[in-house]
py3Dmol code that shows the C-alpha trace and the ligand (Angstrom):
import py3Dmol

protein = """\
ATOM      1  CA  MET A   1     -32.826 -68.862 -74.322  1.00  0.00           C
ATOM      2  CA  PRO A   2     -32.835 -65.176 -75.036  1.00  0.00           C
ATOM      3  CA  ALA A   3     -34.025 -62.895 -72.602  1.00  0.00           C
ATOM      4  CA  ARG A   4     -37.835 -62.086 -72.526  1.00  0.00           C
ATOM      5  CA  TYR A   5     -38.046 -58.456 -72.802  1.00  0.00           C
ATOM      6  CA  THR A   6     -41.109 -56.408 -73.199  1.00  0.00           C
ATOM      7  CA  MET A   7     -41.269 -52.445 -74.121  1.00  0.00           C
ATOM      8  CA  GLY A   8     -43.382 -49.725 -72.492  1.00  0.00           C
ATOM      9  CA  ILE A   9     -43.931 -46.335 -73.652  1.00  0.00           C
ATOM     10  CA  ASP A  10     -45.292 -43.467 -71.510  1.00  0.00           C
ATOM     11  CA  LEU A  11     -46.854 -40.848 -73.793  1.00  0.00           C
ATOM     12  CA  GLY A  12     -47.051 -37.741 -71.783  1.00  0.00           C
ATOM     13  CA  GLY A  13     -48.145 -34.278 -72.605  1.00  0.00           C
ATOM     14  CA  THR A  14     -44.602 -33.011 -72.592  1.00  0.00           C
ATOM     15  CA  THR A  15     -42.330 -36.003 -72.320  1.00  0.00           C
ATOM     16  CA  THR A  16     -42.365 -39.228 -73.961  1.00  0.00           C
ATOM     17  CA  SER A  17     -40.566 -42.122 -71.966  1.00  0.00           C
ATOM     18  CA  LEU A  18     -39.618 -45.655 -73.085  1.00  0.00           C
ATOM     19  CA  ALA A  19     -38.488 -48.335 -71.051  1.00  0.00           C
ATOM     20  CA  VAL A  20     -37.352 -52.031 -71.735  1.00  0.00           C
ATOM     21  CA  ILE A  21     -37.956 -54.563 -69.198  1.00  0.00           C
ATOM     22  CA  ASP A  22     -36.724 -57.996 -68.437  1.00  0.00           C
ATOM     23  CA  ALA A  23     -38.747 -60.890 -67.317  1.00  0.00           C
ATOM     24  CA  ARG A  24     -38.050 -60.097 -63.769  1.00  0.00           C
ATOM     25  CA  ASN A  25     -39.083 -56.484 -64.378  1.00  0.00           C
ATOM     26  CA  TYR A  26     -35.855 -55.046 -64.223  1.00  0.00           C
ATOM     27  CA  VAL A  27     -34.953 -52.015 -66.400  1.00  0.00           C
ATOM     28  CA  ALA A  28     -32.727 -52.980 -69.392  1.00  0.00           C
ATOM     29  CA  ALA A  29     -32.979 -49.554 -71.341  1.00  0.00           C
ATOM     30  CA  LYS A  30     -34.670 -46.441 -70.996  1.00  0.00           C
ATOM     31  CA  ARG A  31     -34.765 -43.168 -72.789  1.00  0.00           C
ATOM     32  CA  SER A  32     -36.943 -40.020 -72.982  1.00  0.00           C
ATOM     33  CA  PHE A  33     -37.694 -37.404 -75.627  1.00  0.00           C
ATOM     34  CA  PRO A  34     -40.104 -34.539 -75.861  1.00  0.00           C
ATOM     35  CA  THR A  35     -43.770 -35.552 -77.123  1.00  0.00           C
ATOM     36  CA  ARG A  36     -44.385 -32.591 -79.362  1.00  0.00           C
ATOM     37  CA  ALA A  37     -47.962 -32.998 -79.461  1.00  0.00           C
ATOM     38  CA  GLU A  38     -48.537 -29.802 -81.349  1.00  0.00           C
ATOM     39  CA  ALA A  39     -46.838 -31.550 -84.506  1.00  0.00           C
ATOM     40  CA  GLY A  40     -49.864 -33.734 -84.534  1.00  0.00           C
ATOM     41  CA  PHE A  41     -50.910 -37.706 -84.105  1.00  0.00           C
ATOM     42  CA  ASP A  42     -48.931 -38.707 -87.254  1.00  0.00           C
ATOM     43  CA  ASP A  43     -45.589 -36.892 -86.355  1.00  0.00           C
ATOM     44  CA  VAL A  44     -45.701 -38.204 -82.587  1.00  0.00           C
ATOM     45  CA  LEU A  45     -46.344 -41.543 -83.908  1.00  0.00           C
ATOM     46  CA  ARG A  46     -43.452 -41.523 -86.292  1.00  0.00           C
ATOM     47  CA  ARG A  47     -41.003 -40.497 -83.505  1.00  0.00           C
ATOM     48  CA  ILE A  48     -42.379 -43.133 -81.145  1.00  0.00           C
ATOM     49  CA  SER A  49     -42.098 -45.696 -83.793  1.00  0.00           C
ATOM     50  CA  GLU A  50     -38.603 -44.614 -84.633  1.00  0.00           C
ATOM     51  CA  ALA A  51     -37.372 -44.705 -81.039  1.00  0.00           C
ATOM     52  CA  ALA A  52     -39.070 -48.182 -80.225  1.00  0.00           C
ATOM     53  CA  ALA A  53     -37.494 -49.504 -83.211  1.00  0.00           C
ATOM     54  CA  ALA A  54     -33.965 -48.351 -82.330  1.00  0.00           C
ATOM     55  CA  ALA A  55     -34.835 -50.011 -78.833  1.00  0.00           C
ATOM     56  CA  LEU A  56     -35.891 -53.083 -80.428  1.00  0.00           C
ATOM     57  CA  ARG A  57     -32.455 -53.496 -82.411  1.00  0.00           C
ATOM     58  CA  GLU A  58     -30.886 -53.671 -78.948  1.00  0.00           C
ATOM     59  CA  HIS A  59     -33.511 -55.625 -76.959  1.00  0.00           C
ATOM     60  CA  PRO A  60     -36.009 -57.625 -79.189  1.00  0.00           C
ATOM     61  CA  CYS A  61     -39.061 -57.534 -77.318  1.00  0.00           C
ATOM     62  CA  ASP A  62     -42.394 -59.739 -77.240  1.00  0.00           C
ATOM     63  CA  ALA A  63     -44.865 -57.043 -76.690  1.00  0.00           C
ATOM     64  CA  LEU A  64     -45.394 -53.172 -76.196  1.00  0.00           C
ATOM     65  CA  GLY A  65     -47.275 -51.487 -73.630  1.00  0.00           C
ATOM     66  CA  VAL A  66     -48.380 -47.587 -74.371  1.00  0.00           C
ATOM     67  CA  ALA A  67     -49.429 -45.535 -71.223  1.00  0.00           C
ATOM     68  CA  ALA A  68     -50.954 -42.593 -72.671  1.00  0.00           C
ATOM     69  CA  ALA A  69     -52.123 -39.534 -70.777  1.00  0.00           C
ATOM     70  CA  ALA A  70     -55.585 -39.993 -72.309  1.00  0.00           C
ATOM     71  CA  GLN A  71     -58.925 -41.254 -71.728  1.00  0.00           C
ATOM     72  CA  VAL A  72     -58.461 -44.738 -73.367  1.00  0.00           C
ATOM     73  CA  ASP A  73     -60.521 -47.972 -74.843  1.00  0.00           C
ATOM     74  CA  VAL A  74     -58.349 -50.598 -73.394  1.00  0.00           C
ATOM     75  CA  GLU A  75     -60.230 -53.375 -75.290  1.00  0.00           C
ATOM     76  CA  ALA A  76     -60.139 -51.437 -78.732  1.00  0.00           C
ATOM     77  CA  GLY A  77     -56.670 -49.799 -78.189  1.00  0.00           C
ATOM     78  CA  VAL A  78     -58.134 -46.564 -78.973  1.00  0.00           C
ATOM     79  CA  LEU A  79     -57.013 -43.167 -77.411  1.00  0.00           C
ATOM     80  CA  VAL A  80     -60.516 -41.808 -77.063  1.00  0.00           C
ATOM     81  CA  ALA A  81     -59.747 -38.288 -75.727  1.00  0.00           C
ATOM     82  CA  SER A  82     -56.999 -36.381 -74.240  1.00  0.00           C
ATOM     83  CA  PRO A  83     -57.032 -32.380 -73.379  1.00  0.00           C
ATOM     84  CA  ASN A  84     -53.050 -32.940 -72.743  1.00  0.00           C
ATOM     85  CA  LEU A  85     -52.442 -34.216 -76.191  1.00  0.00           C
ATOM     86  CA  ARG A  86     -55.187 -32.785 -78.068  1.00  0.00           C
ATOM     87  CA  PHE A  87     -55.666 -36.172 -79.779  1.00  0.00           C
ATOM     88  CA  ALA A  88     -58.999 -38.023 -80.035  1.00  0.00           C
ATOM     89  CA  ASN A  89     -60.541 -41.257 -81.439  1.00  0.00           C
ATOM     90  CA  GLU A  90     -56.872 -42.164 -82.631  1.00  0.00           C
ATOM     91  CA  PRO A  91     -56.415 -46.255 -83.077  1.00  0.00           C
ATOM     92  CA  LEU A  92     -53.097 -45.882 -81.364  1.00  0.00           C
ATOM     93  CA  ALA A  93     -52.543 -49.584 -80.590  1.00  0.00           C
ATOM     94  CA  ALA A  94     -53.264 -50.710 -84.215  1.00  0.00           C
ATOM     95  CA  ARG A  95     -50.960 -48.049 -85.546  1.00  0.00           C
ATOM     96  CA  LEU A  96     -47.938 -49.038 -83.618  1.00  0.00           C
ATOM     97  CA  ARG A  97     -48.760 -52.867 -83.976  1.00  0.00           C
ATOM     98  CA  ASP A  98     -48.691 -52.437 -87.687  1.00  0.00           C
ATOM     99  CA  ALA A  99     -45.486 -50.093 -87.495  1.00  0.00           C
ATOM    100  CA  LEU A 100     -43.416 -52.383 -85.411  1.00  0.00           C
ATOM    101  CA  GLY A 101     -45.114 -56.002 -85.780  1.00  0.00           C
ATOM    102  CA  LEU A 102     -45.608 -56.373 -82.285  1.00  0.00           C
ATOM    103  CA  PRO A 103     -48.653 -57.150 -80.058  1.00  0.00           C
ATOM    104  CA  VAL A 104     -49.517 -53.613 -78.649  1.00  0.00           C
ATOM    105  CA  VAL A 105     -51.934 -52.811 -75.358  1.00  0.00           C
ATOM    106  CA  LEU A 106     -53.027 -49.456 -74.560  1.00  0.00           C
ATOM    107  CA  GLU A 107     -53.572 -48.277 -70.916  1.00  0.00           C
ATOM    108  CA  ASN A 108     -54.455 -44.931 -69.290  1.00  0.00           C
ATOM    109  CA  ASP A 109     -50.938 -43.663 -67.881  1.00  0.00           C
ATOM    110  CA  VAL A 110     -51.949 -43.309 -64.099  1.00  0.00           C
ATOM    111  CA  SER A 111     -53.369 -46.688 -64.273  1.00  0.00           C
ATOM    112  CA  ALA A 112     -50.152 -48.019 -65.824  1.00  0.00           C
ATOM    113  CA  ALA A 113     -47.972 -45.967 -63.201  1.00  0.00           C
ATOM    114  CA  ALA A 114     -50.066 -47.525 -60.441  1.00  0.00           C
ATOM    115  CA  TYR A 115     -49.565 -50.938 -61.695  1.00  0.00           C
ATOM    116  CA  GLY A 116     -45.553 -50.200 -61.959  1.00  0.00           C
ATOM    117  CA  GLU A 117     -45.446 -49.148 -58.673  1.00  0.00           C
ATOM    118  CA  TYR A 118     -47.497 -52.431 -57.557  1.00  0.00           C
ATOM    119  CA  LEU A 119     -44.647 -54.432 -59.009  1.00  0.00           C
ATOM    120  CA  ALA A 120     -41.955 -52.096 -57.747  1.00  0.00           C
ATOM    121  CA  ALA A 121     -41.920 -53.512 -54.080  1.00  0.00           C
ATOM    122  CA  PRO A 122     -42.041 -56.941 -52.819  1.00  0.00           C
ATOM    123  CA  GLN A 123     -44.957 -58.442 -50.929  1.00  0.00           C
ATOM    124  CA  VAL A 124     -47.439 -55.631 -51.889  1.00  0.00           C
ATOM    125  CA  ARG A 125     -50.927 -55.758 -49.819  1.00  0.00           C
ATOM    126  CA  GLU A 126     -53.772 -55.437 -52.254  1.00  0.00           C
ATOM    127  CA  PRO A 127     -55.487 -53.355 -53.110  1.00  0.00           C
ATOM    128  CA  LEU A 128     -52.945 -50.692 -53.902  1.00  0.00           C
ATOM    129  CA  PHE A 129     -53.984 -47.215 -54.636  1.00  0.00           C
ATOM    130  CA  ALA A 130     -51.558 -44.908 -56.073  1.00  0.00           C
ATOM    131  CA  VAL A 131     -51.853 -41.310 -56.144  1.00  0.00           C
ATOM    132  CA  PHE A 132     -49.765 -39.050 -58.424  1.00  0.00           C
ATOM    133  CA  VAL A 133     -49.600 -35.159 -58.024  1.00  0.00           C
ATOM    134  CA  GLY A 134     -48.432 -33.597 -61.182  1.00  0.00           C
ATOM    135  CA  THR A 135     -49.907 -31.051 -63.347  1.00  0.00           C
ATOM    136  CA  GLY A 136     -53.106 -32.696 -62.080  1.00  0.00           C
ATOM    137  CA  VAL A 137     -54.082 -35.206 -59.723  1.00  0.00           C
ATOM    138  CA  GLY A 138     -54.445 -38.743 -60.811  1.00  0.00           C
ATOM    139  CA  GLY A 139     -55.195 -41.925 -59.186  1.00  0.00           C
ATOM    140  CA  GLY A 140     -54.723 -45.586 -60.320  1.00  0.00           C
ATOM    141  CA  LEU A 141     -56.074 -48.756 -58.444  1.00  0.00           C
ATOM    142  CA  VAL A 142     -54.531 -52.249 -58.718  1.00  0.00           C
ATOM    143  CA  ALA A 143     -56.760 -55.116 -57.253  1.00  0.00           C
ATOM    144  CA  GLY A 144     -56.413 -58.946 -57.969  1.00  0.00           C
ATOM    145  CA  GLY A 145     -53.157 -58.323 -59.654  1.00  0.00           C
ATOM    146  CA  ASP A 146     -54.721 -56.148 -62.269  1.00  0.00           C
ATOM    147  CA  VAL A 147     -55.701 -52.593 -62.976  1.00  0.00           C
ATOM    148  CA  PHE A 148     -59.030 -51.953 -61.790  1.00  0.00           C
ATOM    149  CA  ARG A 149     -60.824 -49.468 -64.277  1.00  0.00           C
ATOM    150  CA  GLY A 150     -64.416 -49.200 -63.278  1.00  0.00           C
ATOM    151  CA  ALA A 151     -67.298 -49.429 -65.770  1.00  0.00           C
ATOM    152  CA  ASP A 152     -66.011 -46.646 -68.241  1.00  0.00           C
ATOM    153  CA  GLY A 153     -62.190 -46.134 -67.209  1.00  0.00           C
ATOM    154  CA  PHE A 154     -62.887 -43.802 -64.419  1.00  0.00           C
ATOM    155  CA  ALA A 155     -62.408 -45.604 -61.381  1.00  0.00           C
ATOM    156  CA  ALA A 156     -59.871 -44.169 -58.835  1.00  0.00           C
ATOM    157  CA  GLU A 157     -60.081 -40.630 -60.234  1.00  0.00           C
ATOM    158  CA  ILE A 158     -59.337 -39.025 -57.122  1.00  0.00           C
ATOM    159  CA  GLY A 159     -58.282 -35.779 -58.809  1.00  0.00           C
ATOM    160  CA  HIS A 160     -62.127 -34.763 -58.911  1.00  0.00           C
ATOM    161  CA  VAL A 161     -63.211 -36.005 -55.630  1.00  0.00           C
ATOM    162  CA  PRO A 162     -64.775 -32.819 -54.269  1.00  0.00           C
ATOM    163  CA  VAL A 163     -63.400 -31.491 -51.132  1.00  0.00           C
ATOM    164  CA  VAL A 164     -65.399 -28.338 -50.961  1.00  0.00           C
ATOM    165  CA  ALA A 165     -69.248 -28.803 -50.504  1.00  0.00           C
ATOM    166  CA  THR A 166     -70.354 -25.544 -52.238  1.00  0.00           C
ATOM    167  CA  GLY A 167     -68.350 -23.193 -54.498  1.00  0.00           C
ATOM    168  CA  GLY A 168     -64.666 -23.740 -54.332  1.00  0.00           C
ATOM    169  CA  GLU A 169     -61.797 -23.231 -56.936  1.00  0.00           C
ATOM    170  CA  PRO A 170     -62.820 -24.090 -60.666  1.00  0.00           C
ATOM    171  CA  CYS A 171     -61.583 -27.398 -61.818  1.00  0.00           C
ATOM    172  CA  GLY A 172     -60.230 -28.206 -65.238  1.00  0.00           C
ATOM    173  CA  CYS A 173     -63.172 -30.850 -65.153  1.00  0.00           C
ATOM    174  CA  GLY A 174     -65.635 -28.067 -65.512  1.00  0.00           C
ATOM    175  CA  ARG A 175     -66.890 -28.500 -61.772  1.00  0.00           C
ATOM    176  CA  ARG A 176     -65.777 -26.636 -58.758  1.00  0.00           C
ATOM    177  CA  GLY A 177     -64.079 -27.590 -55.494  1.00  0.00           C
ATOM    178  CA  CYS A 178     -62.157 -30.976 -56.749  1.00  0.00           C
ATOM    179  CA  VAL A 179     -59.083 -31.615 -54.993  1.00  0.00           C
ATOM    180  CA  GLU A 180     -57.091 -31.077 -58.300  1.00  0.00           C
ATOM    181  CA  ALA A 181     -58.169 -27.579 -58.139  1.00  0.00           C
ATOM    182  CA  TYR A 182     -56.282 -27.109 -54.695  1.00  0.00           C
ATOM    183  CA  ALA A 183     -53.228 -29.806 -55.072  1.00  0.00           C
ATOM    184  CA  GLY A 184     -52.485 -30.156 -58.676  1.00  0.00           C
ATOM    185  CA  GLY A 185     -49.419 -28.271 -59.873  1.00  0.00           C
ATOM    186  CA  SER A 186     -51.348 -25.911 -62.081  1.00  0.00           C
ATOM    187  CA  ALA A 187     -53.840 -24.897 -59.277  1.00  0.00           C
ATOM    188  CA  ILE A 188     -50.657 -24.348 -56.848  1.00  0.00           C
ATOM    189  CA  VAL A 189     -49.172 -21.939 -59.485  1.00  0.00           C
ATOM    190  CA  ARG A 190     -52.487 -20.289 -59.990  1.00  0.00           C
ATOM    191  CA  ARG A 191     -53.475 -19.942 -56.182  1.00  0.00           C
ATOM    192  CA  ALA A 192     -49.804 -18.674 -55.559  1.00  0.00           C
ATOM    193  CA  ASN A 193     -49.760 -15.953 -58.084  1.00  0.00           C
ATOM    194  CA  ALA A 194     -53.317 -14.864 -56.992  1.00  0.00           C
ATOM    195  CA  ARG A 195     -52.418 -14.654 -53.368  1.00  0.00           C
ATOM    196  CA  ARG A 196     -49.252 -12.784 -54.005  1.00  0.00           C
ATOM    197  CA  GLY A 197     -51.043  -9.980 -55.779  1.00  0.00           C
ATOM    198  CA  PRO A 198     -50.636  -8.582 -59.123  1.00  0.00           C
ATOM    199  CA  PRO A 199     -47.266  -8.111 -60.833  1.00  0.00           C
ATOM    200  CA  PRO A 200     -45.066  -6.269 -62.184  1.00  0.00           C
ATOM    201  CA  GLU A 201     -42.544  -5.946 -59.117  1.00  0.00           C
ATOM    202  CA  VAL A 202     -42.333  -9.643 -58.997  1.00  0.00           C
ATOM    203  CA  PRO A 203     -42.829 -11.923 -62.095  1.00  0.00           C
ATOM    204  CA  ALA A 204     -45.599 -14.523 -61.835  1.00  0.00           C
ATOM    205  CA  PHE A 205     -44.695 -18.121 -61.003  1.00  0.00           C
ATOM    206  CA  THR A 206     -44.862 -20.354 -64.131  1.00  0.00           C
ATOM    207  CA  ASP A 207     -44.264 -23.792 -62.174  1.00  0.00           C
ATOM    208  CA  VAL A 208     -44.207 -25.299 -58.853  1.00  0.00           C
ATOM    209  CA  THR A 209     -40.604 -25.274 -58.428  1.00  0.00           C
ATOM    210  CA  GLY A 210     -40.828 -21.357 -58.191  1.00  0.00           C
ATOM    211  CA  VAL A 211     -43.457 -21.627 -55.663  1.00  0.00           C
ATOM    212  CA  VAL A 212     -41.382 -23.992 -53.470  1.00  0.00           C
ATOM    213  CA  ARG A 213     -38.413 -21.786 -53.683  1.00  0.00           C
ATOM    214  CA  ALA A 214     -40.350 -18.810 -52.730  1.00  0.00           C
ATOM    215  CA  ALA A 215     -41.748 -20.427 -49.720  1.00  0.00           C
ATOM    216  CA  ALA A 216     -38.319 -21.708 -48.640  1.00  0.00           C
ATOM    217  CA  ALA A 217     -37.121 -18.019 -48.942  1.00  0.00           C
ATOM    218  CA  GLY A 218     -39.929 -17.204 -46.501  1.00  0.00           C
ATOM    219  CA  GLU A 219     -43.021 -16.227 -48.517  1.00  0.00           C
ATOM    220  CA  ALA A 220     -45.775 -16.949 -46.172  1.00  0.00           C
ATOM    221  CA  ALA A 221     -48.472 -16.816 -48.902  1.00  0.00           C
ATOM    222  CA  CYS A 222     -46.401 -19.653 -50.979  1.00  0.00           C
ATOM    223  CA  GLN A 223     -45.871 -21.606 -47.850  1.00  0.00           C
ATOM    224  CA  ALA A 224     -49.583 -21.558 -47.144  1.00  0.00           C
ATOM    225  CA  VAL A 225     -50.563 -22.491 -50.870  1.00  0.00           C
ATOM    226  CA  LEU A 226     -48.336 -25.639 -50.489  1.00  0.00           C
ATOM    227  CA  GLU A 227     -49.653 -26.567 -47.047  1.00  0.00           C
ATOM    228  CA  GLU A 228     -53.342 -26.145 -48.205  1.00  0.00           C
ATOM    229  CA  ALA A 229     -52.406 -28.466 -51.214  1.00  0.00           C
ATOM    230  CA  ALA A 230     -51.428 -31.068 -48.819  1.00  0.00           C
ATOM    231  CA  ASP A 231     -54.231 -30.833 -46.426  1.00  0.00           C
ATOM    232  CA  TYR A 232     -56.933 -30.922 -49.175  1.00  0.00           C
ATOM    233  CA  LEU A 233     -54.940 -33.915 -50.879  1.00  0.00           C
ATOM    234  CA  GLY A 234     -55.110 -35.453 -47.330  1.00  0.00           C
ATOM    235  CA  VAL A 235     -58.861 -34.929 -47.092  1.00  0.00           C
ATOM    236  CA  ALA A 236     -59.423 -36.570 -50.640  1.00  0.00           C
ATOM    237  CA  LEU A 237     -56.952 -39.541 -49.601  1.00  0.00           C
ATOM    238  CA  ALA A 238     -59.210 -40.105 -46.344  1.00  0.00           C
ATOM    239  CA  ALA A 239     -62.231 -40.556 -48.512  1.00  0.00           C
ATOM    240  CA  ALA A 240     -60.265 -42.948 -50.749  1.00  0.00           C
ATOM    241  CA  VAL A 241     -59.305 -45.092 -47.658  1.00  0.00           C
ATOM    242  CA  ASN A 242     -62.683 -45.208 -46.530  1.00  0.00           C
ATOM    243  CA  LEU A 243     -64.095 -46.050 -50.052  1.00  0.00           C
ATOM    244  CA  LEU A 244     -61.528 -48.645 -51.026  1.00  0.00           C
ATOM    245  CA  ASN A 245     -60.036 -50.088 -47.990  1.00  0.00           C
ATOM    246  CA  PRO A 246     -56.551 -50.269 -49.506  1.00  0.00           C
ATOM    247  CA  GLY A 247     -53.677 -52.482 -48.163  1.00  0.00           C
ATOM    248  CA  THR A 248     -51.145 -50.174 -49.696  1.00  0.00           C
ATOM    249  CA  LEU A 249     -51.412 -46.337 -50.476  1.00  0.00           C
ATOM    250  CA  VAL A 250     -48.630 -44.768 -52.666  1.00  0.00           C
ATOM    251  CA  VAL A 251     -48.309 -41.162 -53.212  1.00  0.00           C
ATOM    252  CA  GLY A 252     -45.998 -39.806 -55.918  1.00  0.00           C
ATOM    253  CA  GLY A 253     -45.761 -37.395 -58.977  1.00  0.00           C
ATOM    254  CA  GLY A 254     -43.723 -34.331 -59.885  1.00  0.00           C
ATOM    255  CA  VAL A 255     -45.348 -31.893 -57.206  1.00  0.00           C
ATOM    256  CA  ALA A 256     -44.525 -34.434 -54.596  1.00  0.00           C
ATOM    257  CA  ARG A 257     -41.093 -34.607 -55.886  1.00  0.00           C
ATOM    258  CA  ALA A 258     -40.522 -30.944 -56.247  1.00  0.00           C
ATOM    259  CA  TRP A 259     -42.086 -30.407 -52.698  1.00  0.00           C
ATOM    260  CA  PRO A 260     -40.969 -33.367 -50.485  1.00  0.00           C
ATOM    261  CA  PRO A 261     -43.062 -32.612 -47.606  1.00  0.00           C
ATOM    262  CA  LEU A 262     -46.263 -33.074 -49.653  1.00  0.00           C
ATOM    263  CA  ALA A 263     -46.695 -36.576 -49.152  1.00  0.00           C
ATOM    264  CA  PRO A 264     -45.919 -36.837 -45.581  1.00  0.00           C
ATOM    265  CA  ARG A 265     -48.227 -34.051 -44.759  1.00  0.00           C
ATOM    266  CA  ALA A 266     -51.044 -35.187 -46.737  1.00  0.00           C
ATOM    267  CA  LEU A 267     -50.746 -38.640 -45.141  1.00  0.00           C
ATOM    268  CA  GLU A 268     -50.902 -37.033 -41.666  1.00  0.00           C
ATOM    269  CA  ARG A 269     -53.791 -35.122 -42.600  1.00  0.00           C
ATOM    270  CA  MET A 270     -55.496 -38.183 -43.976  1.00  0.00           C
ATOM    271  CA  LYS A 271     -55.048 -40.315 -40.759  1.00  0.00           C
ATOM    272  CA  GLU A 272     -56.876 -37.434 -38.934  1.00  0.00           C
ATOM    273  CA  SER A 273     -59.920 -38.054 -41.314  1.00  0.00           C
ATOM    274  CA  ALA A 274     -60.102 -41.628 -42.279  1.00  0.00           C
ATOM    275  CA  LEU A 275     -61.755 -44.626 -40.185  1.00  0.00           C
ATOM    276  CA  PRO A 276     -59.338 -45.801 -37.635  1.00  0.00           C
ATOM    277  CA  PRO A 277     -59.649 -49.368 -38.508  1.00  0.00           C
ATOM    278  CA  ALA A 278     -59.116 -48.923 -42.027  1.00  0.00           C
ATOM    279  CA  LEU A 279     -55.750 -47.155 -41.225  1.00  0.00           C
ATOM    280  CA  ALA A 280     -54.870 -49.917 -38.919  1.00  0.00           C
ATOM    281  CA  SER A 281     -53.115 -52.206 -41.402  1.00  0.00           C
ATOM    282  CA  LEU A 282     -52.493 -49.752 -44.312  1.00  0.00           C
ATOM    283  CA  ALA A 283     -49.179 -49.495 -45.780  1.00  0.00           C
ATOM    284  CA  THR A 284     -48.212 -46.109 -47.020  1.00  0.00           C
ATOM    285  CA  ARG A 285     -45.292 -45.034 -49.199  1.00  0.00           C
ATOM    286  CA  GLU A 286     -43.876 -42.683 -51.441  1.00  0.00           C
ATOM    287  CA  ALA A 287     -43.729 -43.730 -55.252  1.00  0.00           C
ATOM    288  CA  LEU A 288     -40.453 -45.694 -55.939  1.00  0.00           C
ATOM    289  CA  LEU A 289     -40.328 -45.190 -59.871  1.00  0.00           C
ATOM    290  CA  GLY A 290     -40.376 -41.611 -60.236  1.00  0.00           C
ATOM    291  CA  ALA A 291     -41.238 -40.480 -63.683  1.00  0.00           C
ATOM    292  CA  TRP A 292     -40.623 -43.968 -65.100  1.00  0.00           C
ATOM    293  CA  ALA A 293     -43.614 -45.627 -63.274  1.00  0.00           C
ATOM    294  CA  GLY A 294     -45.853 -45.279 -66.400  1.00  0.00           C
ATOM    295  CA  ALA A 295     -43.432 -46.811 -68.917  1.00  0.00           C
ATOM    296  CA  ILE A 296     -42.283 -49.531 -66.748  1.00  0.00           C
ATOM    297  CA  GLY A 297     -46.035 -50.429 -65.696  1.00  0.00           C
ATOM    298  CA  ALA A 298     -47.049 -50.329 -69.356  1.00  0.00           C
ATOM    299  CA  ALA A 299     -44.308 -52.897 -70.464  1.00  0.00           C
ATOM    300  CA  ALA A 300     -45.378 -55.175 -67.603  1.00  0.00           C
ATOM    301  CA  LEU A 301     -48.968 -54.922 -68.447  1.00  0.00           C
ATOM    302  CA  ALA A 302     -47.972 -55.834 -72.187  1.00  0.00           C
ATOM    303  CA  ARG A 303     -46.522 -59.122 -70.905  1.00  0.00           C
ATOM    304  CA  LYS A 304     -49.930 -60.087 -69.254  1.00  0.00           C
ATOM    305  CA  PRO A 305     -51.265 -62.990 -71.345  1.00  0.00           C
ATOM    306  CA  ALA A 306     -54.803 -62.296 -71.083  1.00  0.00           C
ATOM    307  CA  ARG A 307     -54.243 -58.727 -72.850  1.00  0.00           C
ATOM    308  CA  SER A 308     -52.191 -59.922 -75.579  1.00  0.00           C
TER     309      SER A 308
END
"""
ligand_1 = """\
1
ZN
Zn -62.451 -31.733 -61.284
"""
view = py3Dmol.view(width=600, height=400)
view.addModel(protein, "pdb")
view.setStyle({"model": 0}, {"cartoon": {"style": "trace"}})
view.addModel(ligand_1, "xyz")
view.setStyle({"model": 1}, {"stick": {}})
view.zoomTo()
view.show()
């Protein structure tokens, strides 16, 4: 009997990742390529279809799961809105189903990544709450073996948990004082440049790696911005622990990888603030799948019979 493969595609603001997994969730193939959202939805869709068709020739798949950096309507398979991709109201699942002849499910990328992390370790105690610190801060919740979305898909949106009562840094959501406005990669870069003072004698930081490098070289302002990012993240994590009582808490994302002390420091800070009984049996770990969590999680979600 042939192997039962499923495919997952993680449509991100800058990079699109594709993974094929087998029935035991092992990765059989993977590749990534630039999303180039500025070329428009039809062009992005065409390149995704070509990459998927090439992968299908090597590994015939039963279903495709797409994780998008977007607000999605899971039932309808519609990408509702996405500031990163600048697409709105696109019937992504139907278009890919027509192009590839496969059942297609659509999921938010952070929820798919949380589901990937849920499958990545044996005997995970539920609920699992996963936080990914990248350009922004995203969260995903897995309970009862499935993604928990809330009434409108905004469950587990830890990035916009306020950590400052009044005022605070402006956030991309239009509010102030959200944890993302301190701990997200864009916020870290913005805050490091502001603390550092005006150029021209030093070029402005453009990414978190530059801030991390300057901190390692002894720039106290950069070190402080990174430590504050971890501390604010820890406060938001404490709120999540008290609200959700997760069995497992996972911290990952590009900023966590770029500055390895982020997750341990945030978890320590969380332990100072969360309810002690909620911490007693909480398992914490760093993410295991790196940048592939969304594609792997989407592939696994595509296999769930209730969705196909
Ligand atoms: Zn916000």
